[in-house]
N, C-alpha and C positions, 0 to 999 in steps of 0.2 A: 621634112623627109623628101629626098629627090625621087624621080620617077623610077630609077633602077632599084632603089631600096624598097619602094612600094611593091614592085613586081616580084621581089624576092620573098615577100612575106608569106609564111606558111598558110595564112588564112586565104590567100589567093591561089593556093595550089593544094586544095584539100585531097585531091586524088593521090598525091604523093604520100600522105600520112594517114589515109583512110583506114588502113589495117591496124594502126596504133590507137585510133580514137576509141575511147570507152566512155559511156555515160551511165549513170545510175540515178534513180529518183527516190525521194523520201516522202512518205505519206504519214498521216496520223490516223488512228482508229476513229471512225465517225461515231458521234454520240446519238444522233437522231436519224429517222428514216430519210429525211430530206438530205442530210449530210451524207448518208450512206449512198444515196442515189448519185450525188455529185462525185463521191469517191470512186464508184465503179465507172462512171462516165469518164473520169480522168484516166483511170487505169486502162480502160479500153482504148483511149486515144493515144496513150504513150507506149503501151505494150508493143505495137507494131514497129517501134523504133529499135527494137532488139537491144534493150539496155542490158548491161552486165547483171544487174539485179534491181529489184524494187524493194525498198525497206519500209517497215512499218514501226513507228515509235512505240514506246512502252512508258506508261504513266508512272509518276513518282510512287515509289513503294509498291509497284506492281499493280496499280489501280486499273490498268487496262490489259492485264495479263491475258485473260481469256479472249478478249476481243482481238488482241494482237495475234494470238495463235490462230484464231478463226480466219482473220483477214489474210494472213500470210499463207495459210493452207489453201484458201480459196483462190488467191492470186495465181498460185502455181498450177492448180487444177484447171482453172478457167482460161488462162492465157498461155501457159507453158513457159512463162518467164520465171527465172529464178527469183525467189523472194527471200529477203533477210529479215529476221526478227530482232528487234532491239531487246537488250537485256541489261538491267542494272542490279546493283547489289544493295540498294537502299531498303532498309526495313525488313530484311529477310535473312534467315539463317542459311548457311552453306547447303544444308540438306534441302531446304525449300528451293533455293536457286538451282541446285543440281537436278531436282525433280522437274523443274521447268525445262531445263536443257534436254533432259531425257524425253520430255514430251515433244519438243521440237524434232529430236532425232527420230522418234517413232512416227511423227507426221511427215517425215521425208524432207524436213527443212535442214539444209546443209550450210546455211550462211547465218551468221549472227553479228550484230553490231554491239560490241561489249563496252559498256560505259559504267563508270563508278556511279553516276547519277547525282543529282542535286538533293540537298536536304529538303524535307517536306516544307520547311519554313521558307525555302527559296534560296537562290544564289546569293552568296555573301555571308550566309550563316555557316558556322562550322559544321563540317561533316562528321557525324558520330556513327561509326560502324555498328551494326547489330552485334550484340555480344558474341554470337556464334556465327557471324557472317563473314563474308569476304571484306577485307579492309580497304581495298582499292581495285582499280581496273586490272592491274597486272595480276593480282591474285585471282580475279574473276576469269581472265583469259586462261590462266593455268588450269583452273577448275573446269572450264569448258573443254579444254584439250583432253582432260582425263576422261571425260564422258564420251567424246567422239571426235572424229576427224572433220572439224568444221572449218569453213573459210571465215576468218574473224577480222572484222574491221574495228578500229579503235579511234578515239578522238584526238585531234591535234588543235593547237591554239596559236594562230599567227600573231596574236597580240598578247600572248602569255595568259595562262589560266589565272583568273582573278585571285585564286588562293595560293598560287606559286610565289614563294618569297623572292625568287630571281630567275633569270633565264636558265642558269645552269641546272637548277632544280627542275624546271619545267622540261628541259630536254632530257634530263636523266630519267624522268618519269615516263616520257614517251619511249625511251630506249628499253625500259623495263617491260613495258607492255608488248613491244615488238619481240623482245627476247623470249617472252613467255609463250609466244606462238602466234601473235597477230600477223596477218598478211599485209595489211596496209593501214594507213591513218587517213581519216577524212577530217578536214578542218571545220572548225566552227565558221559560221558566216563571217565574211569580211567585205569591206567595200573599197579599200585602197589596195590595189594589187601589189604595191611596194611592200606592204606588211607581209603578204604571202611570200613574195620573192626573197625578202630578207630572212624570213623564217626558214625557208627551204635551204638557204645558204648556211644558217646556223646548224640545221639538222645534218646536212652533208658534212660539215666541218667536224661534227661529233662522230662521224663514222657510220651514220645511219643511211642505208641505201634503199630502204623500203619506199614504195610509192607514197607520196603525200598528196592526196587528192583534194583539190580545192572545193569547198562547199559553197555553192552559189545560191544566194537568196534573192530572187527577184522581188522588187519592192512593190507588191500589189497594193499595199496601203502604207504610206510613209508613217502615219501615226502608229499603226500596229507594229511595223518592223522596228521603228525607233524605240518602241517600248521593249520589244524583245531584246534588242541590242543593249539597251541600258541594263537589263537584268542579267545578261550573260557576259558583260564586260567587253562587248564589241563596240568599236567607235564608228560613228558615221561622220566622214569628213565634211567640213563646212561647205565645200563646193558641191557635194551631193545634196546636202540639206537645202542649199540655195536653189537647186533645180526644182525642188518640190514646193518651195515657198509660195503660199497663196493659192494652192491647188486643192485645198480641202473641199471646196464646193464645186470643183470642176473635174469630175471623174474621167471624162473623155481625154482631157489634156494630161491628167495625171497618168493615165494608162499609156499614153504615147511617150511621155517622159520616162516612165518606168521601163518601157521597152528599149528606149535609147540607152539608158544607163546600164541595163543588164547586158545589152548587146556590146557596148563599148568594153565592159569588163571582160566578157568572154573572148572577144576578138583579140584584145590586148594580151590575155593569157595565152591564147593560141599562138600568137606571134612570138611569145617568149619561150615557146617550145612545150607548153603544157598540152597533154593529149588525153588526160583523164579528168572528168568532171562529175561532181555529185550535185544534183539540184534539189533544193528544199522546195517542194511544190505547194505546201499548205493546201493540198488536195485540189489544186487548180492546174489546168493543163495548157491553156492557150499560150501564155507567155513562155512556158517551158518548151512547148512545141516549136515556137519560133526560134528559140535559142538553139535547140537541137538542129534545126534546119541550117542555122549559121555554121554549125559544125559539120555540115554535110550529111546529117542523118535524114533518111527518108523512110517511110513505112516499108517494111519488107514484104 
């Protein structure tokens, strides 16, 4: 890259695109007092960055339903930041899911991340809808819309959903979710930006113009994240794995490499014209704070 090309990179001129940049952060409900302390510490550090929203995940079959509602409600009350509650249709009837949605509405929650959800047996096992439940995410989105005027995010898969027979089926499913009333799609984690960019090309070629927000997963622990990736059908390129090789007993170097890998991914996407980012925090703030700073975000 020559000097003139470097000077033209959006990442070197953040003031020109500052008004377009949006970030959101994903957390999971803490299970212990110690984990809850870290959860709130991370929330308090990230909230001043004025994210579009902070989302809280929802366990398989609704196992964290009450905690998710409590955390989402508290986030909005304590920080003023919009909070989004995750919702799946696994193991629940339509009436039960609708009751949860009404609970969110009554609590003043106006954002939902709507997901079909994975079978309790895990990714890779066939999804069997509840006999009286929503059969897929598109039906779930439609059901949410009938309860209230929510801002709804849905999932997208840069490497194709593991259970999609082909790309056409995968893109058709995304279109059904958006047509049902979703506002945007947030991608599953990915580590090769080319996968994301090719996916966006496919989506646009299919006539879909909704935002496809890249889901960024900092590699806090290569062992943990590679396990997550294997279970959800996301691949880790050999060149990424090679950077972490031999660092299992060297947490300091591991952390530095993780920072460099995540920074490279975000800056490259920014230079490709991406201005919306969703960060999977795993309830940790330090690395995400650094990435937000690379995007020009400062505490308000």
